[in-house]
Structures are given as C-alpha cells and as structure tokens.
N, C-alpha and C positions, 0 to 999 in steps of 0.2 A: 554314192552310196557305196561302203562297206559292203560285203558279202555278208550271209549271215552269221558266219563262223567269228564275226566282231563279238558276238556276244555268246557262244556255244561254247557247253562245258562236256568233257570228255572223263568219266572215272575209269578205274582202274580197280579190279577185285584180284585179293590175293589169298588163295587155300590156307587154311590153317586149321589145326587140330585142339585149339585152344577153346576153352568155352567162356562165353561172357560172365563178368559176375553179376549174381540178383542184386535188384534194388532196392532199397527201404519203400516203404508205405508211406501215405502221408502226401503224397507228391505236392507241387506248387503249380504256379500257371506260366503259360509262355504267350507273353504279347509280339505279337509279330508286325512290325510297319513294313509296308510296300510303297516304295516310291517310284517316279519317274525319273531316271538317270538322265544327264544331259552332258556331262563334261569328263567321264570317261576313268574317274580318278580314284576310284573305288571307296569313296567317302559318301556321306551324306550330306549336300553343301542346300541346309534348309530354304537361304533365301530364292534359290534357282529351282529345287527339286520337290516338286509337290507331292503329298499323299496319291495313291489311287486307290479310288473307291470300287467296290465290285467284284474284287479279288479274290479267287477260293482259294482257302489256305487249309491243308490237312495234315491234321497230328495224329502218328501212328506210332503204337508200343510194339513192343518186341515180339510180341504175339498177334501181330498183324490186325489187331483191331485199330481202328480211326475214329476219329472224330473232326467234322468239315467246318468252319467259319467262314463270313465274307467281311472283310474289310469296310468300315465306313468311311465316310466323307474324309476323316483324316489321314484315312489309308492304314489304320491299324484294326489288328481283330485279336481279343484274348482267349484264348484256348486254354480251357482246365480239365485236365482229366479226369475229373471226379469219380465217380463211380464205373465209368465206361471203361476205363483204360488201368493202366497200373502196369509198375516193373520200374520207373524212376528215370529210365533214357528213353528218348523218344524222337524221331525223325520229322523234321518240319519240311513239307512240301507247297510250295507255293505255285499255282498253275497259272501257265501264261494265258491272259484274257483275250488275246489276239494275236493266236501263231502266225507268220508270216510279215506281220507288219510288226511287231514287239519282238526284242530277245531278250535275253537275262543281261542284265547290266552287268557291268565289273564289279568283283569283290575283290576285298584284300584279304590277304593272309593273315592270320591271328592267332595268338595262344591263348585268348580266353575269348567269351563272350560278354565284356563287363561293359564296353563302350557302344553305345546302341547309334552311334554315327560312324562305325563300321560298317562298310557294306558286306554283308556275307551272301553267299551263292543262293540260289532257288530252293536249293534242297541243305538242309541245316540239321545239324545233332544238337540235343540240347540234355542237360540232366538236372529234371526236376525233384529230384529226389529229396525226401527231410525239409519237403515245405518250400525247396528255393525257388523263384520268380525267376525268371529271363526275359529279358527283352532285345529282339534282334531287329534290323533293318535288311534290305534286300531289296532289288531294285529290279524294274525293266525297262529297256530302254529304245527309241528306235537309231540306226544309225546316223541317220537324215540331218537329225536334232542336234549332233554333234559339231562344234566349230574351235579353233584355237582363242587362246587370248589375243584381245588386242589384233584381229585381224584387219585385213585392210577391207577399204569402203570403196565401192567405185560408183559414180553419178555421171551426169554429163551435163556442161552449160547450154543454154539455148543464145544464140546470138543475132543479132537483128541485121536484116536489110533497109529499114528504115531510120531516118529518112535517107531516099535513094541517093541523096548527096553525098551522104554519108555513113555508108554500111560497114559492119566490122569485118574486119580483113579475113580472107579464107583461111589464113595460119590462125586464128584465135581457137583455144581448146575447147574440144566438145566433151570425150572421154576424160574423165580426171580420178584418180586413185588417192587415198590418205590413210593410215593408220585410224583402228577405231577411237583411239586415247585424243587424237588431235582435236585442238582448239584455238580459237583465235580467228586470223584474218589469214587466210591462204596458207595455210598450216601444213606442212609436210606434204605439197602435192608431185603427184608423179602424173605429169599430163602423158596421156596414152593415144588421145587421136586429136583430131582439128575438124572445123567446119567442111574443109576442103575433100576430108575423109569421110564424113558420117553426113554431113547436113544437120538437120536437127532431130533428136529423137526421144523418144521418152523411155518406152520399156528397155528395161535391162536384166539380162538374164546371165548366169555364171555357171558353167560346167565344172563342177569340183575335179571330176576324174581328167579330163583333158586341160584345165586349167584355161580355157579361154573364156571370153567375154561376148556375151551377144547383144545388140541394140537394134530397135526397131525405129523406122520412119514414123514421124510424128508433126500432124497438119494444125501448125499453128500462124497465124497472121504475122507479117511482116519478118518472115523468116523463110528459110528455103531448104528441100529436101535436096540431100546428098545425089551423089555418082549413083544409086541405085532408084531412085523416084520414090513414090509414095509408096510402094509396095516393098521398100529394101528392108533386108535384116543382114547386120554388119556383123562380122567374124573380127574380133581384137584379140590379137596375144599380147598378154599384158608382158611378156620377158622380153619380146622383140619389140614391142611399140608398133606393130605392123596390122593395118586394117583391109581386109577385102570384102566384098559383096558374098554374104553365104547365099541368099537366095533371094529372090523377088515374090513376096505373094502376091497370088493374082487377084484380081479384080478389086484392088483396094481405092479406087477413085482417079478421076484422069484431071481435076482441076489442077490448074497451075497458079503459081504466084504471080502478081504482078505488082511490084512495090511502087511503080511510077503512075498507079491510078489508084487516086486519092489514098497513098499509102498501103495499097495492098486490100483495100476493104472489103471487096468481095468475097475474098478468099474465106474471110470472118463466119460466112454462111456454110461452110464445109468443116469448119472445127469441129472434131468428135461426132463427124459422120464418115471422114473418109479418111486414109493411109492406116496406122495401125495403132491397139493399144498395147497391153501390157506383153510382156514376153517372159517366158519362165522355160527352164530347165529342170528335168526329174532329176532327183538324187542320184539317180543310177547313172546320172551323164547319158541318157541312150536318147532322150524325144525332147524334142525343143516343142513348146506350144505358143502360140501366139494368137491374140484377136484381133481378125479385120473386122477395123469398124464400118464398114461400107456393106459388105457383104451380111455382118452380124453370122461370122461362123468362127469355130476354134479351128485352127489350123496345126498339124501335128508334122513334124519334120524329122529325121534322123541327125542328131546331135553330135555323131560321132565321127562326121566326115568334115572336111574342110569347108565342103559344099555343098549344096543340095539343090538338083537340076527341078527337082518337084517336091511334090508333098508327100508323107508316107497316106494320110487322111485327113479329110476335114468335116466337121459336125455342125450343122447347124444350133443354134443357141436360140431355144425357143421362147417367142415371148411369153413373161409370165401373165398376161391378161392386163396390159395397158391399156390406158384409155382408147388410144389407136395403135395400130402395128406400129406405125411408124415411129413411136412415142419409145420403144426399146432400145435402149441403147447400150450394150455388152462392152467392156472394158477390161476389166481388173481379173487377175489370176492369183491365183493360190496354192499350192501343194501340199499336203499333209498326210500323213499315213497311208500312202498308198492310192489317194484319192486327189483328183485334179478339181478345184473349186473356181468359178466363173462368176464374177459378178457385175452388175449393172445397173443402170436407174430407167426407171419409166421417167420420160422428162417433162409430161406433162405439157409438152408445146402445142399438140392440138386442142386443147381446151385453154390454157394459160391459168390454170387453178392449182394452187398450192396443192389442194388435197388430193390431188392425182400425182404428186410427186412421190415415186417409191423405191427404195433400193433392196434389190433382190439377188439372191447369190444361189446360183445353182450349183448340185455336185455331177462330175462326168466320173466314169468308171474307167480306164486305161485298159482294162483288159477286156469287156465287153465291145468299147467304145461306145457306149451309150450314156445318155443323161439319165439320171436313176432319181431326180427328186429334188426339191427347193429345200434350204436350211435358213434360209432368212427372206422375208418379206415384210420390210418395216417403211411405215410413213414416215416423209422427211418433213414435216410441217411442224416439227417442233422448235423453241426457240433458242436460238444459237447464241446468242451474244446481245448486248444492249443497243438498241439502236442509236443514232443520230442523226438527226436532219437542223444540225445546226453549224455554222450560219445557215440563213434560209437559203434554199436550194442545193442545198448538201444531201446526197442519199447514204446514208449508210443501213443498210437493211441488218431484219434481227434475226434472218431465217434463210432457208434456202429459196430460191426463186424458178419458175419454170423456165426451159428453155426458149430462146426467141431467136430471130433474128437481124432483132433491130436493137437499137439502143433506147431501153425505156428513157419516158419523159417525164414519167412518176415511178412512185415506190410506193404501196400500203397507202396512198391518198395523198400520197406529198409532191410536189413539184422537184424535178430532179433538173435543175438551170445550171447547177455548176459543174464544173469539169471533174472535180474528186467524185470518186465513186464506186460503193463496193455493193454489190449486186449480183452475189454468187448463183451461178447454175451448175448444181452437183455434177460431177463424173465420178464413179466408183470404180476409182484408177489401179487399186492394190489390195491384195487380201494376204494375211500372216494369220500363223495358230502359235497361241502361247502355250507354254510345257503343261498347263493345267485344260486345255480345250479350248479356250477364250480365243475368238477370234479377234484379230485388229484391223479396221479396215480404214483405207485411204482414200480421199475425198480430193480431187483437185476441182478446179474452178474454172469452167469453162467460158464465161465471160471476158475473165482475165487473158484467156488466151485467142478469143475471137476479137478484142479490142486491143488495149494494149497500153504503153505508158505515154502521157503527154502527148495524145495524136492530138492534131487540130482539127477542126472541126469541115464538114463536107457539104453537099446538098441533102444528104441522106442523115446526118449525126450531128450532134454537138460536139464541141472538143472533148476527151473524154481522158481524164488519168485513173486508170482504172488499180484499185487496191485489192492484191488476192483474197480471197475468201475460203480456201478449201481446209479439210479439217483432219484430224485422227482421233478413230472411236473407238471405242469396245463395243464388242457386240457378246452375251451370254446367253448360255441356253434357260430358256424360259419352260414352263410347266409342261409343254407340248413337247419340248424338245428342240423347239425352234429358238433359233438365234435372236435375242431382243436388243436393239441399240443402246448403249446408254443415255443419249438424247432421249429415249422413250421409256427410262427407268429400267433397264434390264439389267445394269451391273453397278457396282458400288459408285456412289457419287461421290467423287471428289471434288466436285466444284458447289454449286449454289444451290437452295431448296427452287429456286426460278430457272436456271441455267444448268441441267443436270448433265454433267460430261467426266469420264475416268481420268481424261486427261487434261488437267486444266494449266498445263506448263507450256501449250502451244498459243502463248500470246506476246506481245512486245509491247508494252507502254499503254498506245489507245487503241492498239491491235488487238482484237480478240480471239481472231482467229487465224493465226499465219502460216497453218499447212498448205503445201503445194503436192501435196497428193502420192508423194514416194515414201514408201517405207522400209525399213531392214531390221532383221532379229537375229541375234546372236543370242542363243540361250544361255550360254555361260558368261554373261554380261547384265548387271541389276538396272541397266537402262536400254534405251529404244530410242533410235534416231530416226528423224523424219527431214524430208526435204521443206523448207521453210523460208517466206519471206522474212528478212530484217533475223536473221537467226540470233544476231549480237545486236548492239545500238547503234546500226549502220544500213542503210538504205540499200537494200539488194537481196539476193538470194545465196543459202546455203543449205547447212544442214542443223537442226537443234537435236538434243537429247533433252527426253524426259524421265523420269524414274516407273520402273515397268510397274513399280507396287501402288505409289502413292498419284502417279502422273506428274508429279511438280518437276520443275526446272528452275535453275538460276538463269534469267536472262542475259547478266552480264557475262557469265562465263559457260554456260553449256550451248555453245555452237561453235561451227566453224563457218567463215565468209567465204563465198566461193565466185561470186559473179555480180557485176553490176548494173550489167546491161539494159534489163528491164525494170529498174526501178523496182517499186513494190508489185508490180503484175509477175507472173510467175516467170521465173529465169533459169531455172532447173529442171532435171527430168527425174526419173525413176532412182531409186537407192538400191543397191544390192552390195552383201558381206560376202567376201571371196573366203569360203572358208576351204577348209583341208579337210581331205576324207578322214572318216572315222578311225581309229586306231583298233587292231584287234586282240582279244584275250583268250585263251587256250588253259583249260586245268579241269578238274579242279582237287581230286581226292583219291588216295592211295588207301584201300581197307581190307580187312580181314575176310574175306567172302567162306566163313565156316561152313555153312551150307552150299555152297558152290552153287546158288541160283541166279547169280547177276543182280541180286536185290541188295542195297545198301539196309542191311537191317539198323535197330538202334543199337542193340547190345554190340555189334559188330565193330573191333578195334581198329583204328586208324595203324597204318605202319608208318613209323617214324622214321627218318633217315633214307628212305628209298632215294634212288638216283634216276630219276626222269628225263629223258632226252627226246628232242624235238628235229626232226627230219623234213625237208623239201621235199617237192614231188620228185626230185633226182637220186634221192638217197644222201644226200647232204646232210648231216649233223648241223644245226643251227641254232642249236640253244641246250642248256641244260639247268635244270632245276632239282633241287634235295626237297622231301617233303618237312615239314614241319613237326610238332609235336601233337598236331591234329589231322596230319596225313596229308596237309593240301600243298598244293602247287598251283603256279600260275606262271604263263609266259605272256607278256604283255609285250 
C-alpha cells in the first residue's frame, strides 16, 4: 500500500487586499456525488466506481453559515441554500467517513464544473448565483484497491504422484503467471517454480512492496509436499524465478504421503485438517497471514524479510458453535480496509447432517491482535445445482455434503455404485471484497482432494472418478448488517428461481459448478477470475473469468487452460493478482486569503498562473506546476 500522501491535499493561501464581488440572490442548488475511486485516473468510471452512501457534505456561504446533507444509496446529495444561506458563492466540503482507511481520491484540474464525470477534490467551490445548478463528483479511495490494467495473475498447478509407476516429474511447473487478459490454452505463461521447488501448494499471497510471491503447502491426496514439509511457506522472486523456504509454520501435522499404499488412500483422511490454508499479505507489505489447518490458528509473519525464523504472533480462530468442536474448519483469508477476515465451515462431520453445515466469517483487528466479531454465519444446505442420478448408480448431488472420511455408497437416498461421482464437501478457501463492500466467497471441494481422478477400487472404497464441485459465491449485507450468501437469497439473483446465484457463469456444459476455490480481484477490471475445472471446453483445470455485474461468462472464450493432470478433479491452487503500489497525487489550490485566516472562504478568488515547485526530502526540485484559471495544480 502507498502512504496516506497518495491522496492528500495541500492548499496554499496568498494574502490580498482585493475584496470579493457581491453575489446575486435567487441561488440554485448543488448536487454532490461521492464515489469510491479505484484506478487513480481523476475520472468517474461508472462501471467500476460505485456511489458511497452515508457521507456528510457541508455547503458554506461567505458569511460562514452552512447546511449539511448526507449522501443516499447512489452516493448523491442535493444541497439547496434556500433561506438559510446566500451570496451566490459557496464552499463544498465532503467529510471523510473513515479517516486512516480512506483518503481523498485523485482529482483532475479543470476550467469549469460542467462535466460531472471529472473528479473534483473533496473541497470544491461552486457559483449558484442567478439560479444556476451545479453537479460535481468527488471521491475517496483506499490505495490498496489500486491495480494497473492487465496486471499479471499467478497460480500454481498441482501435480500427481499416483499412479506410483507414472508420477509427474519434479520438473513440472507449479507456480506460473500470465497477463490478466490471457485466454486460451496455456496462454502467455511464465513458469516460476516446479514441484521440486514447492511441492503441492494452495494459498498464494503477493507482496506488492517487495514484489515477492508467497505460497503455502497443501495437503492433497496423491501429491507430495515440497522441501519445507507440511508447514512450509515458500517465497518466489518472479524476476529471478528463484524459490526458497520462507518459513515453516509449526504444528501443521505429521501425516506423510504413501502413494504405494492404495494410491495414497490413507492420506485422504487429513485433507483439510493438516498443512496450511490460505495465505495473504497485508497491503502495506509488512505482514503475512496464514491459516494453520491443523491447530486452527491464524499465524502472522514479518513479510519484509527474505526468511522468518519464527512467527510474530498466532491467534486461535474461535469455534463459532459448530455441532462439535472438531467440526470447525477455518481456511480462507481476506483483507480489506485495515481488517483481516478469516472464513471457515462447520463441516457437520460429527453428525452427518446437512442442517449442521455452515459458512462462517470472523473479523480480526491487526492493531489489537483480537478477533472482534462475526460478519457472516450462513447455512449451506441450499440447492446449488440440478442433481443427476442417471445412469443408475451415478451420484451427482445438488447440494453441499457433510465432511466424511469414506467414499459414500449412497447420496440423498440413491445408490452410488458407478465410479463417476460429485459429492462436494465445502472448504471456505478464499475471501475478497468488492468495491461496494459485497463479499466474494470461494469454496473448494474437499471430496475432490481426498479422492481423485480415475482411482481404482480398494478394500475400503469403490473405484472413484471425482468431479470438482466448488463454487464462487457473492455475499451481501442483510438487514442486521450481517452478510447473506446469494444461495440464501442475500444478493441479486442472476440464476434461476430455484437455484439462486450471483455468478451463473461458473458452468461448463453439463457441469453446473466448476469453481476450484481460488479467487482474484482487480478492481480496475470489469471481470473477476477464479480457478476452475474445464475453464474452456477441455478436461482439466485453469482460470475462468465472469462479469462482475451479471456473473455471466462465455464458456468457449472466457478461460485459460493450465493443467491436465487431475482430470475434472481439482488440479490448481489459489489465484492472486500482482498489483503495483498505488501512485501518489499532491495538490490542489492556490487562493487569495483576504482575511489571512488560512480558511478558503467561498468569495476568495483563486490565484491564476502561480508557479508551484515540488521538492524531495533532500531539497531537490522534482516537479513544477502552474495553477490554472481555478487556481488548481496537481503533481501525479
């Protein structure tokens, strides 16, 4: 994250003996729009930058009298001087609703206030004399929301050690990156690490300050850990393609792989219960967070160093009241506006009842080091897809299913004798936040990771070919300010009356849910990518993009195919967008401070043609600007 100066305003007063002109009566009104900016271009991009509600706006006349309004749901408020104010010229002040988290957005110099898509500063001056009406747009932003267009994405392929007679070579790629706009098969890939470097990983975080990639070990049947073992976090330099062990998270579990014993069958029991979950780096590049799946704690590391001998702190992730304490399975992490969000599921493994399946998200405050509350607690027994039990013996269920240690022989009253099966067990694997505050939730499928693709039968299980059944969901604020999942009717339904979903584009042919649980969000783009089974019409794994507003996609063209090793089971890890640090802007106005009080009174005129120099900390001049007809100047 860039410093707070990225959106700060500097104003300069110039004393003068010239008095302001008197204004006419019969003043008009001012409509002020406040939006949340993301791309730092000084313009209101309506598809990307939503209005901000609840923001206070003050209109002040030249006598210091003022009226205050509050922006509505669309971010606008109309202020009319009426009988309370007068004089024609007014100062508009938009109050920061969350200081320290939000900062004034980028503004553009302008000669007039005609175009409301050009962003003004948070302090603006309007002339409403003679009944004139003015509409202006201003913004706030969090520098962590910034990303450049067509940024690189990074994910990791998962590579099998089974069958043991024909394992994937250690030279096969794991970490790989590609441009946001890449589409097709293996399009524009840059391989960054191999199985020898990392083994199987899931969570991926990116430090935009040091430009380093972090990836965490993951427990998946039929694969193997890398050189750091079950608790390893790896650090990869995308510039040099060098990978090292950053740290080893303690107490991550000790169960080892054994591909020669029934295709690593016994290891399936610890999937989702040992090794690591999601990995994320704070926007300022200082902290790395990771969920330990074994001890169910959130670990915090210094992300500024090449290695970490130990953690800075660890925090228990409280059981939210699952049917049994052992059912609580946290995994996913999201970071937004200074808070860390940790998500998990009540697995219902102790009861085997869908009624006990829940998705829970808790909030962690990095300043106090405390979990401060729950923002989502949702049942997971809603219908997700149309079931398929034809031909006889095939089981492709319609919902989430409780975690289990065995391959079920029945599903919702149907016999499951055929090898092909979809029996998704939820892992809440990833969390993101949209610009308007909605939460995007990624779910992986544990059943896919504890079984696999085209597995022969054993003494304990039938032959099994598992089809991934994860999901990408939206969660929106409800009446009690808690998030409600789209499947429970919490958001706009872009699906059908029977199957409610915000993102109906996560399909391919007969496969109605293809997400593999990884998400990335670049707020300057109109789409959202997620890791997927069959991202294009070809068996395998990769990345699919859906529209951020409609949730739709073109299955033939909106994907990038990356891995063929696990068929239609999960074969790909988390997804991360490699954003640059946010740019800076310094400005914005020179005016004639007639009463020398340091306050920009509405009637005090701007200084036109003033030269403003910018110096660095060593006194070197690094920029020059000249004020325009409104007294404005900006250094970007």
